[in-house]
C-alpha distance (Angstrom), angle and dihedral (degrees) to the residues before:
residue distance angle dihedral
M1 . . .
N2 3.83 . .
I3 3.79 113.4 .
T4 3.81 130.7 -177.6
L5 3.79 121.8 -164.9
I6 3.80 116.4 -163.7
A7 3.81 118.5 -153.8
C8 3.79 118.3 -170.2
S9 3.80 101.4 157.5
G10 3.77 130.4 93.4
N11 3.81 90.9 -152.6
P12 3.84 108.0 123.9
E13 3.81 94.7 -143.7
T14 3.80 92.5 50.7
L15 3.81 92.8 49.0
W16 3.80 92.4 45.7
N17 3.81 90.7 52.2
C18 3.81 91.5 47.0
F19 3.80 91.4 56.1
R20 3.81 91.7 42.7
M21 3.81 90.6 53.0
G22 3.79 90.4 47.6
N23 3.80 90.4 52.2
L24 3.79 91.5 48.5
M25 3.80 90.7 52.1
L26 3.81 91.2 48.4
E27 3.81 88.3 55.0
Q28 3.81 87.3 56.1
M29 3.82 88.8 56.5
D30 3.79 96.0 -108.1
D31 3.81 122.4 143.1
V32 3.78 104.9 -116.4
T33 3.80 132.1 -168.9
I34 3.79 123.5 -176.3
F35 3.80 113.5 -157.4
L36 3.80 113.2 -159.7
N37 3.79 115.1 -153.3
G38 3.81 132.0 179.0
P39 3.83 115.4 -24.7
S40 3.81 92.8 2.5
V41 3.82 89.9 73.7
N42 3.82 87.1 77.3
Y43 3.82 93.1 58.6
A44 3.81 92.6 132.2
S45 3.79 92.7 60.5
V46 3.83 94.1 54.6
S47 3.81 95.4 48.2
S48 3.80 111.7 119.7
E49 3.78 141.9 165.1
K50 3.80 90.1 -90.9
Y51 3.83 93.0 47.1
P52 3.83 108.6 27.4
I53 3.80 95.1 -168.3
N54 3.81 93.9 160.5
E55 3.81 91.2 59.2
Q56 3.81 91.6 50.2
A57 3.81 91.5 45.9
K58 3.80 91.7 50.4
L59 3.81 91.4 49.9
F60 3.80 89.7 47.4
T61 3.81 94.8 53.7
L62 3.81 93.8 41.5
S63 3.82 88.6 52.5
E64 3.82 90.0 58.3
G65 3.79 96.1 -99.4
V66 3.79 114.6 151.4
L67 3.79 117.8 -124.4
Q68 3.81 117.7 -164.7
A69 3.78 131.3 177.8
């Protein structure tokens, strides 16, 4: 199944959950694209210890997820 997640929030928790959901779907053998729009494009700058977005994003891209901005 082809799935596209659209993130348009700069909220760290929302972005972290978006990448987590994308990774979960990749584990289920789905084709997943995350489209970053607006403030979500700066996901790397809002990554923190509480919401390690960069780790989730790295796992997502290494697992053949497609990241578009």
